[in-house]
PASE-246714 format. One record per atom (N, C-alpha, C): x, y, z. Coordinates in pm, whole numbers, padded with zeros to 5 digits, always signed. Atoms other than C-alpha are relative to their C-alpha. Example, Ala and Ser with C-alpha at 12.3 -4.5 7.8 and 13.67 -1.06 7.14 Angstrom:
// PASE-246714
+00089-00119+00000 +01230-00450+00780 +00090+00120+00000 -00082-00119-00006 +01367-00106+00714 -00077+00109+00073 
This chain:
// PASE-246714
+00069+00077+00087 -05437-02541-00664 -00112-00040+00083 +00114-00020-00077 -05791-02575-00526 -00042-00192+00006 +00034+00112-00022 -05925-02888-00366 -00098-00035-00038 +00159-00023+00059 -06172-03112-00526 -00146-00016+00112 +00100+00003-00113 -06528-03070-00374 -00012-00132+00068 +00044+00081-00067 -06668-03257-00121 -00147-00039-00057 +00141+00023+00053 -07010-03309-00292 -00043-00122-00029 +00036+00106+00036 -07195-03608-00333 +00019-00063-00169 -00051+00041+00149 -07100-03773-00672 -00097+00028-00072 +00051+00028+00053 -07421-03768-00786 -00051+00160-00001 +00063-00154-00050 -07486-03396-00710 -00087+00094-00111 +00066-00021+00118 -07734-03221-00946 -00070+00122+00050 +00056-00121-00070 -07838-02870-00843 -00154+00036-00085 +00156-00022+00109 -08165-02853-01124 -00075-00148+00103 +00074+00124-00055 -08258-03160-00876 -00147+00089+00057 +00109-00065-00114 -08629-03016-00794 -00034-00065+00109 +00022+00053-00111 -08647-03257-00491 +00066+00082+00101 -00122-00126-00092 -08346-02999-00343 -00044+00087-00032 +00061-00123-00008 -08494-02736-00464 -00125+00045+00050 +00115-00026-00087 -08827-02766-00346 +00045+00020+00184 -00054-00012-00124 -08622-02786+00013 +00057+00150+00021 -00015-00091-00004 -08420-02528-00070 +00098+00038-00124 -00102-00027+00145 -08142-02339-00311 +00127-00026+00058 -00144+00042-00065 -07808-02515-00254 +00102+00105-00005 -00071-00148-00043 -07628-02188-00120 +00114-00086+00008 -00096+00016-00059 -07396-02358+00072 +00082-00103-00099 -00072+00033+00107 -07292-02634-00226 +00075+00101-00123 -00031-00064+00132 -07280-02342-00455 +00147+00073+00105 -00170-00082-00040 -06973-02179-00200 +00094-00089-00012 -00090+00123+00024 -06812-02512-00199 +00047+00019-00167 -00048+00027+00171 -06778-02510-00612 +00027+00100+00011 -00092-00104+00038 -06685-02136-00605 +00128-00006+00024 -00159+00045-00106 -06396-02242-00385 +00094-00112-00041 -00141+00163+00056 -06273-02600-00536 -00052-00001-00133 +00033+00089+00150 -06457-02650-00898 -00141+00103-00033 +00091-00134+00035 -06620-02276-01003 -00036-00086-00164 +00032-00007+00116 -06644-02449-01319 -00017-00175-00016 +00026+00173-00061 -06835-02852-01231 -00078-00028-00080 +00122+00042+00077 -06974-03093-01446 -00088-00049+00062 +00063+00044-00048 -07267-03217-01370 -00045-00141-00077 +00066+00080+00056 -07397-03554-01482 -00134-00021+00055 +00156+00013+00004 -07742-03570-01545 -00068-00138-00038 +00073+00145+00046 -07984-03885-01500 -00072+00005-00121 +00087-00012+00110 -08155-03996-01815 -00110+00066-00016 +00158-00054+00016 -08517-03867-01689 +00082+00201+00004 -00021-00157-00002 -08331-03507-01640 +00044+00041-00080 -00068-00082+00125 -08169-03449-01991 -00119-00047-00085 +00082+00045+00124 -08490-03542-02187 +00019+00186-00085 +00028-00085+00072 -08506-03327-02469 +00224+00014-00057 -00125-00009+00021 -08107-03314-02456 +00118-00106-00091 -00059+00048+00087 -07844-03483-02689 +00172-00042+00097 -00150+00085-00059 -07543-03586-02392 -00063-00033+00092 +00007+00065-00083 -07508-03681-02056 +00011+00124+00166 -00023-00079-00084 -07478-03370-01839 +00021+00156-00045 -00101-00150+00010 -07319-02993-01806 +00091+00027+00064 -00080-00072-00090 -07119-02773-01679 -00054+00143+00057 +00109-00119-00090 -07249-02567-01374 +00111+00112+00021 -00053-00138-00020 -07086-02200-01355 -00025+00040+00130 +00061-00084-00104 -07083-02053-01011 +00066+00112+00005 -00101-00163-00067 -06849-01763-00976 -00098+00098-00151 +00035-00076+00044 -07003-01447-01073 +00071+00048-00117 -00070-00063+00161 -06726-01313-01321 -00021-00107-00125 +00038+00104+00105 -06759-01640-01520 -00138+00021-00047 +00126+00031+00006 -07127-01620-01513 -00056+00146-00096 +00015-00177+00030 -07115-01233-01616 +00109-00006-00164 -00088+00009+00152 -06827-01348-01935 -00111-00064-00108 +00063+00055+00124 -07034-01590-02100 -00112+00034-00034 +00136-00098+00042 -07384-01383-02048 +00035+00064-00136 -00041-00135+00097 -07189-01121-02275 +00071-00035-00130 -00034+00053+00128 -07048-01385-02530 -00072-00091-00058 +00092+00035+00063 -07286-01421-02778 +00059-00081-00153 -00140+00135+00160 -06955-01570-03069 -00006-00124+00050 -00050+00107-00018 -06909-01866-02852 -00105-00055+00091 +00146+00080-00079 -07236-01908-02671 -00138+00017-00044 +00097-00051+00055 -07558-01957-02768 -00104-00067+00048 +00171+00045-00091 -07937-01975-02620 -00101-00086-00076 +00102+00069+00042 -08067-02098-02914 +00034-00145-00041 -00050+00124+00007 -07847-02429-02983 -00097-00125+00094 +00031+00080-00083 -08021-02618-02708 -00113+00080+00104 +00056-00087-00068 -08246-02332-02569 +00022+00008+00123 -00038-00011-00140 -08191-02220-02231 -00024-00017+00170 -00017+00109-00086 -08350-02441-02003 +00002-00074+00022 -00068+00113-00030 -08176-02664-01855 -00051-00151+00015 +00030+00123-00003 -08370-02927-01777 -00190-00005+00048 +00104-00008+00029 -08721-03013-01887 -00071-00095+00067 +00041+00112-00052 -09011-03237-01814 +00046-00128-00059 -00071+00103+00003 -08910-03603-01783 -00026-00079-00197 +00039+00075+00086 -09109-03658-02110 +00021+00107-00117 -00049-00088+00083 -08977-03370-02308 +00050-00050-00144 -00110+00046+00118 -08855-03455-02678 +00048+00101-00057 -00085-00085+00078 -08616-03326-02917 -00084+00147-00068 +00096-00096+00108 -08901-03175-03143 -00040+00081+00067 +00037-00084-00074 -09046-02997-02891 +00096+00133+00046 -00079-00119+00008 -08742-02801-02736 +00056+00073-00153 -00018-00075+00133 -08665-02705-03113 -00107+00052-00023 +00123-00012+00063 -09002-02617-03185 +00006+00154+00182 +00014-00164-00107 -08968-02269-02839 +00155+00056-00074 -00090-00100+00079 -08641-02170-03092 -00037+00162-00029 +00055-00084+00031 -08862-01904-03181 -00029+00098+00104 +00056-00057-00137 -08924-01760-02806 +00151+00135+00006 -00108-00060-00005 -08681-01464-02810 +00119-00020+00100 -00096+00022-00092 -08515-01576-02479 +00110-00096-00052 -00046+00106+00068 -08417-01875-02707 +00094+00025-00143 -00084+00024+00128 -08269-01727-02980 +00120+00101-00011 -00123-00094+00057 -07936-01571-03103 +00028+00132-00092 +00018-00111+00105 -07850-01252-03301 +00033-00060-00137 +00056-00167-00012 -07907-01115-03561 -00169-00036-00004 +00201+00003+00011 -08286-01300-03527 -00034+00062+00143 +00045-00038-00121 -08262-01199-03165 -00003+00171+00008 +00009-00112+00023 -08178-00846-03240 -00104+00008-00061 +00099-00027+00092 -08439-00800-03483 -00119+00030+00137 +00084+00019-00072 -08666-00962-03262 -00042+00080+00133 -00038-00103-00116 -08571-00740-02933 -00060+00155-00026 +00041-00185+00111 -08601-00423-03175 -00158+00051+00039 +00175+00033-00002 -08974-00492-03215 -00070+00008+00163 +00117+00031-00131 -09068-00591-02855 +00024+00114+00076 -00038-00075-00066 -08862-00335-02698 -00065+00133-00035 +00077-00112-00002 -09102-00075-02827 -00118+00002+00107 +00134-00035-00141 -09375-00159-02532 +00048+00006+00068 -00042-00018-00034 -09102-00145-02369 +00094+00136+00081 -00070-00037-00051 -08945+00152-02324 -00018+00098+00143 +00012-00067-00111 -08896+00420-02023 -00137+00068-00009 +00094-00082-00038 -09183+00611-02096 -00113-00068-00028 +00120+00093-00021 -09404+00321-02171 -00050-00060+00205 +00009+00029-00125 -09306+00186-01843 -00060+00092+00095 -00022-00126-00113 -09294+00541-01652 -00166+00015+00006 +00149-00036+00023 -09705+00604-01792 -00074-00138+00079 +00069+00050-00130 -09803+00283-01577 +00035+00015+00145 -00025-00036-00134 -09666+00417-01266 -00161+00004+00092 +00135-00063-00047 -10030+00590-01168 -00072-00152+00022 +00065+00131+00032 -10187+00285-01278 +00002-00094+00156 -00032+00099-00097 -10008+00070-01075 -00003+00000+00136 +00039-00040-00122 -10024+00244-00759 -00167-00023+00031 +00149+00050-00003 -10401+00225-00814 -00056-00116+00036 +00052+00130+00020 -10436-00132-00872 +00081-00033+00142 -00094+00042-00138 -10159-00198-00545 -00159+00083+00100 +00114-00020-00110 -10412-00037-00334 -00133-00066-00006 +00133+00061+00017 -10713-00196-00453 +00010-00143+00028 -00048+00090-00019 -10522-00497-00404 -00011-00023+00152 -00008-00006-00145 -10424-00418-00030 -00142+00007+00055 +00141-00009-00028 -10778-00311-00011 -00046-00125+00009 +00106+00154+00033 -10940-00662-00089 +00067-00084+00125 -00065+00093-00139 -10660-00840+00145 -00031+00040+00128 +00011-00032-00115 -10718-00639+00441 -00153-00044+00039 +00164+00057-00058 -11122-00694+00420 +00004-00183+00071 +00000+00189-00051 -11006-01102+00456 +00015+00031+00108 -00022+00065-00092 -10807-01054+00748 +00124-00089-00015 -00063+00096+00046 -10612-01301+00650 +00027-00078-00095 +00043+00089+00111 -10536-01533+00394 +00185-00033-00107 -00149+00061+00089 -10210-01667+00112 +00055+00142-00056 -00056-00080+00036 -09982-01402+00069 +00020+00017-00185 -00056+00061+00143 -09878-01545-00280 -00127+00023-00104 +00090+00006+00102 -10201-01581-00440 -00097+00103+00022 +00061-00133-00044 -10373-01255-00281 +00047+00116-00054 -00063-00122+00018 -10090-00990-00337 +00118-00037-00066 -00088-00024+00099 -09818-01089-00491 -00024-00023-00131 +00030+00036+00140 -09952-01262-00810 -00058+00139-00016 +00119-00095+00040 -10220-00968-00819 +00061+00082-00109 -00058-00146+00091 -09982-00651-00946 +00067-00080-00141 -00058+00056+00099 -09760-00859-01183 -00148-00028-00132 +00082+00085+00100 -10063-01018-01378 -00114+00131-00078 +00109-00110+00047 -10292-00684-01373 +00078+00101-00118 -00041-00084+00077 -09975-00521-01499 +00034-00039-00145 +00017+00107+00113 -09986-00785-01768 -00115+00023-00095 +00139-00031+00102 -10307-00722-01885 +00008+00133-00055 -00008-00195+00060 -10260-00340-01889 +00117-00002-00137 -00065+00008+00112 -09993-00408-02127 -00062-00104-00126 +00049+00091+00061 -10159-00661-02322 -00131+00048-00067 +00131-00050+00078 -10473-00478-02350 -00102-00106-00001 +00108+00104-00019 -10621-00816-02215 -00088+00040+00117 +00156-00045-00101 -11002-00775-02034 +00106-00063+00181 -00043+00049-00147 -10899-00803-01614 -00054-00130-00003 +00085+00146-00030 -11159-01072-01611 +00100-00114-00106 -00081+00098+00074 -10891-01270-01847 +00104-00022+00078 -00106+00030-00046 -10628-01229-01620 +00053-00137+00069 -00023+00141-00064 -10663-01525-01421 +00041-00123-00141 -00047+00083+00071 -10656-01742-01709 +00160+00004-00034 -00117+00007+00056 -10297-01638-01768 +00088-00025+00126 -00029+00076-00119 -10246-01709-01402 -00008-00131-00015 +00049+00106-00008 -10379-02036-01420 +00097-00052-00150 -00085+00068+00091 -10193-02109-01756 +00164-00016+00050 -00104+00000-00001 -09859-02002-01681 +00058-00119+00115 -00004+00130-00092 -09897-02232-01356 +00034-00130-00068 +00011+00139+00053 -09961-02516-01538 +00119+00005-00085 -00093+00007+00111 -09656-02440-01818 +00105-00084+00106 -00135+00017-00105 -09408-02446-01477 +00001-00127+00054 +00033+00098-00148 -09548-02694-01238 -00011-00173-00070 -00016+00138+00020 -09441-03002-01421 +00077-00092+00117 -00089+00093-00116 -09242-03137-01113 -00063+00007+00123 +00078+00008-00118 -09463-03074-00882 -00137-00110+00008 +00122+00116+00014 -09733-03346-00790 -00138+00068+00046 +00107-00062-00065 -09935-03107-00595 -00127+00047-00146 +00050-00055+00148 -10043-02968-00989 -00021-00109-00115 +00031+00081+00102 -10209-03165-01214 +00012+00027-00165 -00005-00055+00066 -10006-03004-01430 +00020-00048-00196 +00000+00063+00130 -10013-03006-01843 +00002+00093-00085 -00053-00107+00094 -09790-02741-02013 -00044-00029-00114 +00083+00028+00146 -09880-02868-02335 -00156+00053-00056 +00086-00084+00012 -10223-02772-02317 +00012+00136+00042 -00013-00133+00002 -10136-02464-02145 +00021+00048-00094 -00081-00089+00113 -09920-02345-02423 -00081-00004-00093 +00105-00011+00157 -10143-02427-02702 -00142+00118+00105 +00062-00117-00058 -10389-02236-02493 -00017+00167+00035 -00111-00160-00021 -10156-01904-02441 -00007+00021-00125 -00050-00065+00154 -10081-01929-02824 -00141+00025-00050 +00167-00018+00085 -10467-01959-02945 -00028+00107+00041 +00052-00094-00051 -10560-01684-02688 +00072+00117-00089 -00118-00066+00047 -10256-01491-02806 -00025+00053-00178 +00045-00015+00097 -10327-01521-03178 -00128+00062-00048 +00184-00019+00036 -10710-01472-03148 +00024+00198+00027 -00007-00175+00014 -10573-01075-02993 +00105+00033-00102 -00070-00057+00103 -10316-01018-03240 -00096+00006-00151 +00126-00056+00104 -10597-01045-03508 -00058+00081-00009 +00142-00078-00012 -10808-00850-03370 +00063+00137+00015 -00089-00145+00006 -10536-00558-03313 +00042+00005-00130 -00109-00063+00120 -10368-00589-03666 -00177+00084-00048 +00148-00002+00079 -10783-00528-03762 -00014+00152+00026 +00029-00135-00059 -10811-00249-03523 +00106+00047+00099 -00087-00072-00030 -10532-00078-03399 +00001+00052+00151 -00001-00059-00089 -10515+00043-03042 +00109+00034+00088 -00158-00018-00073 -10239+00183-02759 +00027-00077+00110 -00097+00095-00081 -10106-00092-02627 +00083-00080-00076 -00162+00047+00028 -09793-00339-02665 -00060-00094-00127 +00014+00133+00096 -10014-00586-02906 -00003+00054-00146 +00052-00088+00150 -10122-00333-03163 +00187+00048-00013 -00136-00029+00069 -09724-00195-03147 +00061-00132-00031 -00115+00131+00032 -09589-00552-03184 -00061-00090-00142 +00007+00040+00155 -09781-00671-03473 -00047+00038-00168 -00026-00111+00121 -09771-00331-03685 +00108+00013-00021 -00110-00057+00032 -09450-00290-03643 +00117-00062-00096 -00100+00038+00090 -09158-00311-03865 +00118+00014-00001 -00155-00030-00059 -08758-00346-03804 +00039-00064-00134 -00054+00045+00113 -08575-00381-04156 -00064-00093-00028 +00083+00112+00060 -08864-00583-04317 -00090-00084+00095 +00015+00121-00126 -08905-00813-03989 -00123+00040+00086 +00104-00006-00104 -09219-00782-03784 -00039-00134+00064 +00050+00120-00041 -09360-01043-03555 -00111-00091-00070 +00113+00060+00059 -09562-01326-03695 -00099-00072+00106 +00087+00075-00091 -09830-01503-03550 +00065-00061+00111 -00038+00102-00081 -09624-01762-03399 +00104+00077+00085 -00078-00082-00056 -09357-01505-03278 -00080+00039+00105 +00084-00074-00116 -09609-01332-03091 -00051-00050+00022 +00073+00082-00133 -09802-01615-02920 +00126-00039+00120 -00106+00029-00108 -09465-01706-02796 +00051+00073+00103 -00007-00095-00064 -09392-01400-02728 -00096+00019+00180 +00083-00063-00135 -09684-01351-02468 -00015-00114+00076 -00005+00123-00068 -09615-01692-02335 +00128+00023+00093 -00132-00072-00050 -09240-01561-02248 -00074+00130+00114 +00073-00108-00099 -09481-01271-02068 -00057-00055+00095 +00110+00056-00111 -09697-01457-01882 +00034-00058+00103 -00099+00124-00139 -09435-01701-01706 +00107+00118+00011 -00146-00075-00016 -09109-01453-01748 -00080+00154+00105 +00103-00137-00043 -09370-01128-01628 -00042-00033+00131 +00112+00025-00124 -09588-01318-01383 +00069-00073+00102 -00046+00084-00072 -09409-01599-01217 +00130+00067+00054 -00070-00059-00019 -09080-01411-01172 -00027+00097+00114 +00031-00159-00071 -09223-01058-01027 -00037-00061+00117 +00096+00051-00129 -09483-01254-00800 +00115-00075+00096 -00123+00056-00102 -09161-01476-00665 +00081+00069+00064 -00117-00139-00045 -08949-01158-00628 -00072+00051+00143 +00102-00086-00090 -09240-01001-00414 +00006-00133+00126 +00021+00107-00124 -09334-01318-00208 +00129-00029+00053 -00138-00009-00033 -08948-01372-00146 +00056+00138+00086 -00063-00136-00082 -08893-01007-00046 -00059+00023+00124 +00078-00080-00117 -09169-00992+00165 +00030-00099+00145 -00068+00109-00122 -09029-01353+00366 +00104+00074+00069 -00127-00047-00048 -08691-01173+00391 -00044+00112+00129 +00016-00064-00167 -08874-00906+00611 -00045-00065+00089 +00038+00081-00115 -09055-01136+00800 +00102-00026+00087 -00090+00056-00067 -08727-01278+00865 +00101+00079+00078 -00087-00111-00013 -08533-00948+00892 -00078+00110+00092 +00056-00065-00102 -08742-00718+01137 +00047+00118-00037 -00096-00116+00015 -08470-00461+01120 -00014+00073-00108 -00021-00063+00105 -08474-00399+00774 -00155+00045-00036 +00136-00026+00032 -08899-00397+00766 +00018+00115+00034 +00004-00099-00055 -08860-00099+01012 +00080+00092-00073 -00091-00127+00049 -08567+00071+00807 -00115+00016-00167 +00042+00053+00167 -08781-00030+00470 -00138+00199+00043 +00110-00123-00027 -09131+00191+00646 +00069+00139+00047 -00052-00168-00058 -08910+00479+00830 +00082+00015-00145 -00102-00117+00086 -08661+00573+00500 -00019-00051-00145 +00037-00005+00197 -08794+00378+00169 +00093+00026-00073 -00151+00012+00026 -08396+00327+00067 -00049-00005-00157 +00016+00079+00150 -08415+00297-00384 +00093-00089+00003 -00136+00167+00030 -08127+00011-00320 -00107-00126+00057 +00080+00128-00081 -08451-00198-00142 -00039-00081-00140 +00064+00123+00136 -08554-00327-00503 +00100-00130-00069 -00058+00099+00066 -08254-00478-00641 +00071-00086+00111 -00067+00075-00121 -08161-00606-00308 -00107-00117+00009 +00092+00106+00019 -08497-00801-00306 -00021-00101-00129 +00013+00067+00126 -08467-00878-00671 +00133-00143+00016 -00079+00107-00035 -08117-01054-00575 +00000-00125+00096 +00018+00073-00060 -08214-01202-00289 -00125-00130+00001 +00125+00088+00027 -08498-01374-00460 +00041-00072-00122 -00057+00049+00148 -08324-01444-00804 -00120-00118-00050 +00088+00104+00061 -08649-01597-00948 +00044-00134-00065 -00026+00129+00106 -08494-01778-01217 +00182-00017+00039 -00110-00029-00100 -08194-01964-01010 +00142-00047-00107 -00138+00039+00136 -08005-02085-01372 -00067+00003-00168 -00001+00029+00148 -08032-02082-01757 +00110-00039-00035 -00132+00067+00049 -07779-02239-01999 +00022+00017-00175 -00022-00032+00155 -07598-02160-02282 +00093-00142-00091 -00041+00109+00033 -07451-02421-02531 +00152+00061-00094 -00096-00068+00083 -07098-02391-02643 +00008-00005-00184 -00011-00016+00141 -07061-02286-03015 +00178-00083-00072 -00140+00039+00028 -06675-02329-03026 +00085-00069+00137 -00049+00007-00110 -06447-02492-02809 +00106+00154+00060 +00008-00126-00100 -06363-02202-02545 +00084-00094+00188 -00033-00017-00141 -06230-02188-02154 -00090+00088+00085 +00040-00114-00131 -06403-02058-01870 +00069-00036+00125 -00107-00011-00119 -06179-02033-01547 +00088-00047-00033 -00100+00080+00047 -05945-02215-01734 -00037-00143-00021 +00044+00163+00034 -06152-02556-01797 -00024+00013-00130 -00009-00003+00159 -06131-02641-02144 -00191-00028-00002 +00120+00051+00008 -06517-02671-02251 +00005-00005-00160 +00001+00053+00122 -06587-02844-02598 -00117+00061-00047 +00119-00052+00095 -06800-02708-02880 -00107-00128+00011 +00139+00057-00032 -07162-02836-02812 -00027-00044+00126 +00018+00011-00168 -07119-02867-02451 -00106+00077+00066 +00060-00073-00082 -07368-02730-02225 +00036+00088+00109 -00061-00085-00101 -07312-02460-01941 -00121+00074+00085 +00123-00064-00047 -07561-02365-01675 +00061+00109+00112 -00050-00154-00083 -07522-02003-01559 -00118+00028+00145 +00065-00015-00123 -07613-02024-01209 +00006+00140+00077 +00035-00172-00057 -07747-01665-01090 +00007-00017+00109 +00024-00012-00185 -07839-01804-00750 +00143+00024+00103 -00086+00002-00064 -07504-01886-00701 +00107+00140-00018 -00047-00141+00036 -07321-01560-00829 -00035+00082+00067 +00087-00078-00117 -07579-01364-00639 +00038+00019+00092 -00020-00030-00144 -07426-01468-00339 +00184-00030+00027 -00159-00002+00003 -07053-01457-00445 +00084+00076+00058 -00043-00038-00140 -06861-01352-00149 +00104+00110-00089 -00146-00118+00024 -06570-01172-00371 -00084+00096-00097 +00126-00094+00089 -06883-00953-00552 -00049+00095+00146 +00106-00049-00112 -07115-00920-00236 +00089-00019+00137 -00070-00017-00144 -06972-00822+00121 -00135-00077+00065 +00099+00093-00097 -07190-01067+00389 -00111-00014-00130 +00137+00034+00088 -07404-01205+00079 -00117-00064+00021 +00091+00104-00076 -07602-01429+00307 -00075+00090+00084 +00101-00095-00064 -07756-01094+00451 -00047+00077-00097 +00100-00073+00063 -08066-00947+00345 +00026+00184+00018 -00013-00152-00040 -07978-00556+00350 -00038+00100-00118 +00078-00104+00101 -08175-00310+00168 +00050+00151-00002 -00102-00104+00045 -07909-00047+00190 +00117-00073-00084 -00088+00060+00029 -07681-00294-00012 +00029+00107-00150 -00032-00130+00099 -07496-00038-00265 +00168-00005+00018 +00045+00038+00117 -07347-00110-00519 -00087-00173+00016 +00024+00138+00026 -07524-00433-00620 -00053-00036-00148 +00016+00094+00141 -07446-00595-00950 -00059-00144-00030 +00016+00136-00042 -07649-00883-00876 -00015-00047-00148 +00021+00038+00055 -07751-01095-01172 -00123-00092-00077 +00188+00068+00037 -08124-01178-01176 -00064+00044-00070 +00055-00016+00135 -08189-01027-01470 +00075-00047-00105 -00033+00121+00086 -08001-01295-01631 +00137+00057-00087 -00118-00073+00021 -07659-01079-01673 -00033+00102-00056 +00006-00108+00065 -07580-00783-01860 +00045-00017-00152 -00010-00020+00146 -07557-00914-02234 -00100+00029-00066 +00090-00043+00090 -07787-00925-02517 -00128-00056+00059 +00145+00072-00057 -08045-01145-02350 -00021+00060+00171 +00009-00083-00104 -08042-00875-02012 -00154+00004-00032 +00178-00004+00026 -08443-00886-01961 -00026+00094-00024 +00054-00174+00084 -08621-00629-02129 -00115+00015+00071 +00137-00004-00071 -08904-00643-01858 +00081+00059+00129 -00066-00021-00115 -08610-00520-01608 -00093+00131+00047 +00078-00160-00072 -08783-00149-01546 -00131-00054+00018 +00134+00035-00040 -09133-00314-01508 -00017-00064+00112 -00063+00121-00107 -08982-00601-01248 +00021+00105+00157 -00045-00144-00117 -08839-00286-01042 -00105+00099+00036 +00076-00069-00054 -09134-00112-01045 -00129-00015+00079 +00109+00091-00114 -09405-00318-00924 +00071-00048+00125 -00032+00029-00109 -09171-00434-00658 -00030+00115+00083 +00025-00162-00078 -09130-00058-00558 -00111+00034+00045 +00109-00065-00001 -09488-00007-00592 -00092-00055+00119 +00097+00085-00107 -09645-00285-00384 +00091+00006+00145 -00029-00071-00133 -09384-00245-00104 -00037+00098+00076 +00052-00094-00079 -09492+00103-00039 -00131+00003+00026 +00157+00028-00010 -09839+00025-00070 -00007-00072+00117 +00016+00061-00106 -09784-00232+00173 +00066+00031+00159 -00080-00146-00085 -09554+00013+00399 -00100+00076+00040 +00092-00184+00031 -09834+00268+00364 -00133-00077+00076 +00085+00039-00010 -10101+00031+00416 -00048-00121+00106 +00022+00085-00114 -10080-00275+00616 +00142-00030+00057 -00152+00031-00048 -09733-00199+00814 +00014-00135+00107 -00036+00161-00104 -09786-00505+01066 -00039-00143-00053 -00015+00113+00059 -09800-00746+00835 +00075-00127+00051 -00080+00100-00022 -09719-01080+01000 -00045-00100-00057 -00032+00148+00084 -09647-01474+00867 -00073-00059+00122 +00062+00055-00102 -09872-01677+01026 +00015-00217-00019 -00060+00125+00119 -09682-02015+00841 +00112+00022-00063 -00148-00003+00125 -09383-02118+00662 -00039+00040-00105 +00011+00027+00160 -09371-02058+00311 +00044-00115-00022 -00046+00084+00068 -09437-02348+00085 +00078+00033-00147 -00088-00035+00166 -09168-02393-00205 -00067-00064-00099 +00028+00104+00131 -09231-02516-00547 +00078-00081-00048 -00117+00101+00010 -09056-02835-00634 +00014+00070-00165 -00018-00060+00119 -08910-02667-00948 +00146-00050-00039 -00147-00057+00020 -08545-02703-01119 +00036+00107-00040 +00004-00111-00014 -08497-02363-01183 -00096+00128-00006 +00090-00127-00025 -08785-02137-01072 +00037-00031+00152 +00028+00020-00122 -08730-02021-00721 -00099+00002+00036 +00154+00024-00006 -09090-02096-00652 -00026+00033+00155 +00062+00071-00091 -09293-02040-00326 -00157+00035-00060 +00183+00004+00026 -09657-02136-00377 -00096+00054+00091 +00081-00033-00107 -09816-02027-00064 +00094+00040+00127 -00019-00078-00202 -09731-01810+00287 -00131+00094+00028 +00138-00004-00092 -09973-01813+00489 +00057+00164+00106 -00061-00124-00092 -10016-01402+00695 -00108+00021+00019 +00114-00047-00038 -10240-01231+00878 +00063+00181-00043 -00070-00128+00069 -10245-00879+00700 -00010+00123+00091 +00059-00115-00080 -10398-00659+01008 +00026-00031+00108 
C-alpha cells in the first residue's frame, strides 16, 4: 500500500503562478510514487466553463498512454482537452470549440483527420526540407547581424512561423499576424500581455475563411486548397472547421515548436557537454530528447464516458482526467535518469505528441524536421552561442512556455 502524498491540500498542477516558476516535477515524482491518480480540487475561478469541482491528475506514463488510446471510455469532445481556461470562460464558449480536431471524438475525428492528413504526408513534409534549411540559414544570418538579442523572438519562433506560412500559402509578410494572434490566444493568464483571446480567435477565423474562399475559387499547390476541396466519405472541411484548423495550426504548430526549440537551446546551455556532442556527432536521437525535455504541452484532459478504473482508482462517468505528459516524460519506470538531458537517449517513448492514440499529433514529423534543421544550422553557423541572462517563463496553466531568452549569437 502506498503512502499518502505530503503535498499541500490545495495543490493544483495547473496553477499558472506555479507553472510560471517551474514545472512541478518533484511533486509529480511524489504523485507517481504515492497517488498516481490524484484528485485535484480546483478553485472556482480555475474551473470556468466546467460543471464540476476538479479532476483526476494522471501522472504515470503507462496510465497516460492507456487513456490516450481508449476513445471508447474517454472523450476529448465532452469537455474539450484544455484543462484550465481563462476565469471568464463560459460553458457556451467551451462547446463552440468542439469543432476543432483536437476536441473531436470518432467518428467525426476520424473523418476530419483523414482530410487534414493529406497536407501532412511524409512526401509533403519531406518536400519542405530544402526550403526550411534555406529559411533557417536566413534566420541565423539575421540573428548574427544583430550580434545579440532574444532567441525566442528572433530564432525559435521564426522557423515554425515560416513553415506554417509555407504550408498554408500565407504571405510571409503576414506571418507575424499569426504570431501575434496565437500569443494573444494563449497569454490570458500572463499579466504582461494585454491578451484578448476572443478577439484574436475571431481575427484568425476571419483571415482563414478569406483564404479558404479564395482557394476554393482558385486552387493552388498548398494545404488550404487540399483541405477545402478534399472530400472523404462525403465530408469536407466547412468554413468554420477550416477556420478552427488554422487556429489549431497557428497555436499547435507555432507555440509548441517554438517552445521546444527554446527549451532545447537552454538545455544545451545548461549541458555544454551535450552541445559539444551535438556539434561533433549530430545524433538522430537529439530531436526526440529535446521534445521530451521540453514537453511544450504539459497536460490535456479527457472526460470519462463510462465508470472505469485507472491504476485501480475508480473513475466515475463524467469525471475529468488530466493527462500529465510532463510527468509521464519523467517517469523513472520508463526513462533511465529522466532528469538528465541526454541527446543519445534511445529508446525514447515520450508522450510529448499526446500519447499514441487517435489524437497523436498530426504535425509530429513537421515538428521533428524543424527542430533538426534549426539546431543543425545553429551548430554550423553560430556554434559559440551563449546565453546572457536567464529565460523568462510564460505564466500559463498548460503550456511550458518561455517568452524571452537573452543570448549573444557570436
